[in-house]
Structures are given as structure tokens and as C-alpha cells.
matplotlib code that plots the C-alpha trace (Angstrom):
import matplotlib.pyplot as plt

x = [0.0, 1.4, 1.6, -1.2, -3.6, -2.7, -3.3, -6.7, -7.6, -6.5, -8.5, -11.6, -11.1, -10.8, -14.0, -15.8, -14.5, -15.7, -19.1, -19.5, -18.5, -20.9, -23.7, -22.9, -22.8, -26.4, -27.7, -29.6, -28.7, -30.9, -29.9, -32.3, -32.1, -35.3, -37.4, -34.7, -33.9, -31.4, -30.6, -27.2, -26.1, -23.1, -20.9, -21.7, -23.6, -26.5, -29.7, -32.5, -33.2, -36.6, -37.7, -41.0, -42.7, -45.1, -42.1, -40.1, -40.1, -39.2, -37.1, -34.8, -32.5, -29.4, -31.0, -32.2, -28.7, -27.3, -30.0, -29.1, -25.4, -26.2, -28.5, -26.0, -23.2, -25.4, -26.1, -22.4, -21.6, -24.1, -22.3, -19.0, -20.4, -21.9, -18.7, -16.7, -19.1, -19.0, -15.5, -13.7, -13.2, -11.2, -9.2, -8.1, -4.8, -5.2, -7.0, -8.3, -8.5, -12.1]
y = [0.0, 3.4, 6.4, 8.3, 5.4, 5.2, 8.9, 8.6, 5.7, 7.7, 10.7, 8.5, 6.9, 10.3, 11.5, 8.3, 8.8, 12.4, 11.4, 8.6, 11.0, 13.6, 11.0, 10.0, 13.6, 14.1, 11.0, 11.2, 8.6, 8.0, 6.7, 5.6, 4.9, 4.2, 7.4, 9.5, 9.6, 11.7, 12.4, 13.3, 13.8, 12.1, 14.9, 13.9, 17.1, 16.8, 17.7, 16.8, 15.4, 14.0, 13.1, 11.2, 13.2, 10.5, 8.4, 11.2, 11.7, 15.3, 14.3, 12.0, 14.4, 12.3, 9.3, 11.6, 12.9, 9.3, 8.4, 11.3, 10.3, 6.7, 7.8, 10.2, 7.6, 5.1, 7.5, 8.4, 4.7, 4.3, 7.2, 5.4, 2.1, 3.7, 5.5, 2.3, 0.4, 3.0, 4.3, 1.1, 0.0, 3.2, 3.1, -0.5, -0.5, 3.1, 3.1, 6.3, 8.2, 9.0]
z = [0.0, -0.9, 1.3, -0.5, -0.1, 3.6, 4.0, 2.4, 4.6, 7.7, 6.7, 6.1, 9.5, 11.1, 9.5, 10.6, 14.2, 14.3, 12.9, 15.4, 18.3, 17.1, 17.0, 20.6, 21.7, 20.5, 22.3, 25.6, 28.4, 31.4, 34.8, 37.5, 41.2, 43.1, 42.7, 41.1, 37.4, 35.5, 31.9, 30.4, 26.9, 25.3, 26.4, 30.0, 30.6, 33.0, 31.3, 33.6, 37.1, 38.0, 41.5, 42.0, 44.7, 45.9, 47.0, 48.6, 52.4, 53.0, 56.1, 54.1, 52.3, 52.7, 51.0, 48.2, 47.7, 47.5, 45.0, 42.7, 42.8, 41.9, 39.0, 37.6, 37.8, 36.0, 33.2, 32.8, 32.7, 29.8, 27.9, 28.4, 27.2, 24.1, 23.4, 23.7, 21.5, 18.7, 19.0, 20.0, 16.4, 15.8, 19.0, 19.3, 21.2, 22.2, 25.6, 27.0, 23.7, 24.3]

ax = plt.figure().add_subplot(projection="3d")
ax.plot(x, y, z, "-o")
ax.set_aspect("equal")
plt.show()
């Protein structure tokens, strides 16, 4: 394979990677923990927090805080899994690139 063909292949791969990353960035991921649900986008930006009021005891703020942390971490994990699934083919042998 000549250098010019390798460069074209690398440019196509870069374009495909950017396209896949853009697709992930636009996706919405949801995490849930008991009566708390959160939504984050593929950039790991928090978009929404929903607390089901009928399940919430006003005196139990500490538990609510824990539930929010668990839900956010679950949503972030889903972003990582989707990123690995879509970007893994581009980053084989290069851990931590995304």
C-alpha cells in the first residue's frame, strides 16, 4: 500500500470517528435509582433530574442525595459504554482516547 492510499484511509477513519463521536454527543442517556432519574447527553452534561414526589419523604434528604449520585453515575456509565461500542473500532490498542 502506498503512502497516498494510507493517508486517504487515515482521513476516512478520522472522518468516521468524528461522525460517530458527534452521534454519541447528541444522544440522551438515562440513569435511575429508586425514585430519582437523571438524563445526560453524550458529552456527559446533566440535562434533567426527575424526583418522583409521591415516593419522597421530606425528612430523608441524605438518602435523596445518594440516589441522585447513583442515578448520575449510571447515566455516565451508559455514555462510556456507548462511546466504547461506537469508538472502540477506531481506538483498538489506544486506551483512554475518548
